[in-house]
N, C-alpha and C positions, 0 to 999 in steps of 0.2 A: 557212160551208158550207151547201150545201143539206142539209136533213134530212127524211126522210119517217118519220113516227111512227105507231104504231098501239097505242092503250092497251088494256090487258088487260080482258077480261071479268071478271066477279066471280070471285074466287078465295078459298078458305078460308084459305090461307097467304100468307105474304109471300114472293113469289119475287123474285129479283134481276133487275133490268131487263137487257134484251139490247141491245148495240150492235154492229151489223153493219158490216164495213169490206169494200168492194169491191177488185177487182184491176185490172190493166190493161184498158183498153177498155170498162170497166163503169162504173156510178154506182149510186146508191142504189136506182134502179128495179129492179134485178136481185134484190134481196131483197123488194121490194114485190109482186111477182108472185105468189109463193106462201107463202114463209116467214114474212113479217111477219104476215098473217091467221092463219096456221097457229099461230104461238107466242103472239100476242095472244088468240086464242081459247082457248088452252091456259093462260092466267093470267099471261103475262109482258107487261109493258110493253116495247115493241119499237121500236128506232130504227135506221134505216139512214142513214148519212151519204155524201155524195158528196164526196170528196177535192177540193182545190183544182185547178182547171183542168179538172175533169170534171163531167159533168152539168150541173147549173144552179148550180153553185158559182163563185164568183169566180175570175179568173185572176190569179195571182201574177205579179210581174215576172219576166223571163227567159224562157228558151227551154224549160224543163221545169218540171212542176207543183211538185217539191219533192225532198226527200231523206227517207231513213227518219226521221231526227230531226225535220225540220219537219212531215212527215205525223203522226207519232206526237204531237208536241207540240199540233198541231190537234186531234186526237182527246181528248187529256187536257183541253185547254180547253173542249171541248164538254161532257165528262163532269163537269168540275168546275162548270161554270156552269149545267148543266141537271139533274143527277142528285143534287146535294147529298150527303147522307150514305149514299147506297145504292150500294155498289159493284157495278158491272155486270158481266156476263159479256161479255167482248170476243171477237167472233167474225170471223176474217179469212179471205178466200178469195184463193188464188193469190198474187200479189204483195201483196194486202192482209194475208195470213197472215204475211208477213215483216215487215210494218209492226207488227203485233200482237207479233210475237216481240221486235222492237226496244223496244217499249213495255214488255213484261214484264221485259227484261233490265234496263231502266233503273231500274224500281222496285226490283228486286233488288239491283242494284249500290249504290244509295243506302242501302238498308237494311245491307248488309254494311259499308258504310263509317260506319254509325252516325249518319247525318245524316237530314234530313228527306226525304220522298220528293219526287222531282221531279214524278212523276205521281201521280194518285189511285190508290187501291188498288182492286184487282179481286177479284170473287167466283170467277172462273174464266176460262180461255182455251180457244178452241176454234179449230183450224187446219183449214180445209177446202181439201182438194186444195192445200195450201200448198206455195209455193216452199220448199225446205229452208233450213236455217241457214247453209249455205254458199253459197247463191245458185243461179243456173240453170246455171252453167258446168259443173258436174258432169253435169247432166242432157243438156247439148248434147253433151258429149264421149262420153257412153255411146251416145247415139243415132248419133254419126257412126260409131262402131266396130261397133256391134250391128243397128242399123236405119238405114242410110244413106238409104233412100228416105224414111222416116219423118222423118229429120233434116232433109232437103231441104224436105219439106212443111212442118215446123215453122217453119223459118227463113222460107220463102216466105209462110206464113200470117201469122206474128207480126211478124218484123223487117220484112219488105216490106209488111206490111199487106195480103197476098193475099186474106184471109178477107173483105174489105171488098167484093170484086169477084166472089167465086164463092161460091154457095150450097152446093154440094158440100164445099168446102174449109172453109167456115165451120162445116157440120155436123160435119165429121170432126174439126176442131180443138176445138170446145167441146161437142157434143151426141151423143147416140145416133143410130144410123143410122135409128131409127123416127121421128124428129122430121120433122114435115110441112114441106114446103118453104115454105108460106106463113108458118109460125111462125119458121122459121129466117130468112127475109127480115125478119120484124118485129123479131127481136132484132138482127139484122146491122144494120138501120137505126139502131136505139137505140145500138148500140155505136159506129157512126161519129159519130152525134151526141154521144155521151158523152165521147169523147177528143179534145178540142180541142188539146191538147198532151200529149207523152209524160209518163207519171207519174214516171219517173226518167231520169237520165242513167245508163245501164246500165254504162257503163266505170267511172265513179266509184262506183257502187253496189257493183259486185263487188270493187273495191279496198278498201272498207270492211268486207267480209265475212271471217269468218263473225260473226253476231251473238254478243255475249257469252253465255256459259252462265249460266242462272240458278241462284240458290241452291237447294239440295235442299229439296223439299217446301213450296216458297213458295206456289204457286198451282196449283190442281187444272187440269190440261191435257188436253183431248181431241184426239186426231189422228185426222182423218176423211179417208179417201182413197177414190177411185172406181176399180173394177176396169177400166173402159174409158177411163181417163184418157189422153188423146192427148199432154199436155203434162208431167205429174209422173208419172215411172214408178214402179214397185214399189220400186226402190232409193231413190228420193228420199223416198217415204213411210217406208220403214224408217229412213232417216237422221234424218228428224224425230222419229219416235218414239224411237229410240236417245237422241237428243240431250236429249229431255225425260224419259227413263226411264219411258215408258208404251208400252203394247202398241197399236199403231195399229190403227184399225178400217177395212177395206177393204169397201166396199159394192158387191156385185154389181149389174150392169144399169144402172149409171149412168156418165155421162161427167163431163168437168171441170167443167162448169157444173152441179154436183149440184142447186142450188137452183132451176134454170130447166129442167132435163131432163124428159122425158117420165115418169120415175118419181121426181120431185122428193120426194115423200113418204117414200121409203126412208130418205134422209139425215135428213130432218125428225124422224121417229120415233126414230132411234138417238140424235139429238141431245136430244129431249125426255126419253127415258128417262134419259140421262146427267144433264141438268138436274135432274129429279126426285130423283134420287139426291143432287144437290149440295145440294138445297133441304131435304132432311131434317133435323131438329134433331138 
């Protein structure tokens, strides 16, 4: 897998490393724009991976990049091979958040069975505008009944890849309305280049959901949402928070691509505050 890393500047305390996992149509670059330099300068070794078939990573055999299991296993291999005995905080965006949820559930299930962990332990989990544990079917159905025009646009943009041909649709799907056309075009081009093959077979993915319920109090979880998210609605955010028994944090003035949006620092500062609390002895 392609990995972009930025090591921390000097810090008086030992902070857990951060591993960032992107969603569909993205790759490691989406974290490297703002959040990697922000968190490395705040004292955290930061790593962004590109899942197989995305970005500069190798393409696996077949027509799709992988499954929840294979993507989570690839992340586990990276952690085990590169981070040694330092349990990281795993941060997932959109469908990357669903992969992180599968990773977390796998650790918990192995512990419950009293056997050795399949995946390395984590210091924490952060779900950023994440697809909820039940998948995206509920989101789509709610949009069909409550926001039919939005449902059409989301389907056109994502399923039919309409965002690749229209700057206004790309902006509406991923970014705030204030995002400059030139910047939207830059990110649009990167998204097209990043997604050489689909991240999942969505039909098979949805048949395997919901992800298993984690063991109570096993790992600290932060659920972050965006008030102006065009993809994951408020109910989806609440579902994820309810599932992990935490109060989700919904950030005003940012859209689905929280880490790339005009006010990217809003989400970064909330996450940094949570991480600092996590790192206290």
